[in-house]
N, C-alpha and C positions, 0 to 999 in steps of 0.2 A: 504494499500500500504506500502511496507517495507519502513522504513526510515521516515516515517510520524508518528507524536504522534497524539493521538485521541483528538477531540475537548473537551474543559472543559467549564463548565457554569459560571466560575469566571470571572468578568470583569477586563480585563487587565489594568495594570498601566504603561506600556513602553511608552516611548516617542520616540523609535527608529522610523525610516522612513523605510517602506517596499519598498519605489520606487528607493533607491540607494544603490548600494553595497558599504560598508565603505571601503573596501580593494582597491578597483579600481576607485571608484567615477563614475563608469556606472550605468545608470538605466537600469532595467530588459526591455525586451520587453513589448510593451503595450499589454494587454492580448486580448481583442477584442473589436473592435470599438473605436471610439474617441469622446471625449467630447469636448453655450452660446447663441400748439398754446401759444405762450406767455400769451395770455388771461386767459386759463386755468390754466397754472401755477400761475398766480396772484391771480386767486379764491381759489386755493387749498391753498396757503400761507395764505390768508386774512382770510378763515374761521378757520384756526387753530392758528391764532395770530402769535405774533412773537417769534421765537424759539431762543434759545441761537445760537451765531454764530459758537462756535466751538462743537457743538453736535447736534444730532438729537433726539428730544423727542417724535416725533410722525411720523407716516406713514399714510398719507391721500390717500386712493385710491377709484376709482369709483367701483362701483359693477360688470361691464363687460358687453360686448354687449348681452350675452344669460344668462337667467335665469338658464336654463337647465345646462350651464357649470360655474355657478358662482363660485362653490367652487374651481374648477381648476384655474380659471381666477385668484381669489383673491390671491391664494398661488402663482401662477406665478408671479404675478406683485409684490408681497411683496419680493419675492426671487430676482427678477430684480432689485428692488429698493436698497435693503440690498447690492447686490453685485456691483451695480453701486456707492453706496455711498462709499464703501472702495476701489474698483479698479480705478474708475475715478474721484471721487470729494474729494479724500485726506481723508476720515475718519477712524480712527483706530476702530477696533470693539468695544473698551469700551466706545465710543463716540456715540454709537448707543443705542437703546433701550434695556433693558436686556432681553436676550433669544433670540433677532433677528438673530445674527450670527449662534447660534446653530439652529434656525430652518432652515436657508438655508441648512447646512449640513444635516438635515433630510430629507428636501425636494429632495434633490440630492439622497440621498440613496434610497428613494423610487421610483424616476424615473428610476436610474439606473438599480436596481435590477428586476423592472418590464419589463424594454427593454432587459436586456441582462443578467440578473444574478448577484449573487456575484462575479463571476469572472470579469466581465465587470466593476463593482463598484470599485473593488480592482485596476484594472489597470488603470480606468479613474480618479482616486485620487491618483495615483503614489505611491500606498501603504503608504498613510500618515497616521500614527496611530492617531497624534492629530486630524486630521479631522475625522476620525471614532468616537473617543472618543467624541467629540462635537456632532456628531450624537446620540451616546448613551444618553449622557446627556440629549438632547433634547427628546428621549424617556421616560427618568425618569420623566421629567417636564410633559410629556402626561399621565403618569400613566400607560403606557402599558407594563407590565413585559413579556408578551408572545413575542412581537417583539423584546423587549430589551434583552431577552435570545438569540435570534437568532443572533442578531449584536454582542453582548459579545462574543459567542461561535465563530463566524467568525473571529473576532479581535484576539482572543486568539490563534486559530488554525493558522492563518496567521503569527503571530509572532513566535510562537513555531517551525513552518515549513518554515522559511522564505527562506533559502538557497536552500532547496530542491524545493520549488515552482520556485524559478529562473532557477535552473538547468532543470527541466522538461519542463518549457516553451521554453526553448531552444532546446529541444529534440522532444517533442511531444505536440502541443498546445492544441490539442484535449483531450489528457489524462489529462493535467495540469487542463483545465476547468472542466472536470469530477470531479476533487477534491472537488469542492465547489457545486455539484449537490444537496447533502443533506441539505445544507442551503437554496438553492432555493425552494426545495421540502416543506420544513417546513414554508417558509414565503409565498408560493402559497397556502397551504393549510388553513393558516389563513385568506388570502383574499377572499378565496371562503366560508369561513363562512358567509360572508355578512357585517360585521363591519370592513372595511378595513382600512389600515393604511391612505389613503388620507383623508378619513372621520375624523379621529382622528386629524390629523393634522390640517386641516380646523377648526374642532371644538375648538381646543386649541387657535389657532391665531385669530379667532375672539372674542375671549374672554379677549385679552390683551387689557389693556387701551390705549396703545400707537398705535394700529391699529384701524384706522377710516374708515369705509366705507361709503363715502359720496354719497348717491343716487341722489344728485341734480347735480352730476358731469356726463358728458358724458362719454362713454366709452373711456378708456385710448389708447394711441398710445405710441410706445417707445419715441417719441419726447415729449409727454405730462408728461411722467414720468421723463425724464432728465431734463426737465425745472422745475420740481417741487422740485428738490434736489439742496440747495444751497450750492455753492462750499466751502470747508473748508478754513478759513483765512491762514491755513499752506500749502494749495494745492500744491504750485510750489516748495515750500522747500521740502515737501515730495516726490514730484516727481523726483526731483533731486536726493534725496537720495536713492529712488528706482532704479534710473538709474545706479546709482554708485553701489549698491548691486548686481544687474543683470550682470554688468560687471566683478565684482570680481567673482560672481558664475561660469559664463561662462568662465573666465580665469582658474579657478581652474578645472573645468571638463575637459577643453581642455589639461591641463598639466596632469591629471592623464591617459587621453587617450594617449598621447604621451609617458609617461612612461611606459604604459602597451604595446605599440607598439614595444618600444625600448627593452624591456625585450624579446619579444617574437622573435625579429630579433637576439638578442645575443644568445637565445636559439637553433635557428635553425642551424641544423648542415650545414658545408660548402659544397661546390661542390666536 
């Protein structure tokens, strides 16, 4: 397509965000779709011993309700655990086991691309290159250069064609989605070979010393999971700081929108 540069296989180093136009402060349209007993909790903690109160050193999970879907369930619960620890219980990523946050970004990449392709993945991550880069780093940990090459090309292509992608989504969403078909076809071709990304992620995850699959535990529920995560000692302070950040960000977005609206009104010819 005219105006679009060809994908490159070189992994990017940019820290820019795809999800926000730096000139106006506006986010582009979402591409397609939208994207999340106390007794058991005590057993989880007792079996693992006492963790330092300001960090998580292990993630202890049950194997799941179904042996046929054990790989999916372990990955899902590990993802929920890490996300809840950061979003709800006050932990910073560097207070979790090494590689845990990267794993969640790769698991999201896998799920989004399977469900709706790379266009959906880009939209549901708000074009966050730092998040994409963490998924890429997780693929490097897995030692899967085949998938790594696809994601690196997607990131490079998205960075190099950022503004044109914005514009095309506003004009013709279907045509914009088609920009990413090549990445999808390469991904699905690898999946059809039989050694899919889900199996590779699961194999890596269960090899980590910090991930303990405890087969004496009954199948988890979300309540069990939440009870197994000790709140960080600075939880309330960090919640307050996050609220302040959100207020400041929302204020900045609103001001950018009002400035743009005012500019349009000034440029509009009179009656």
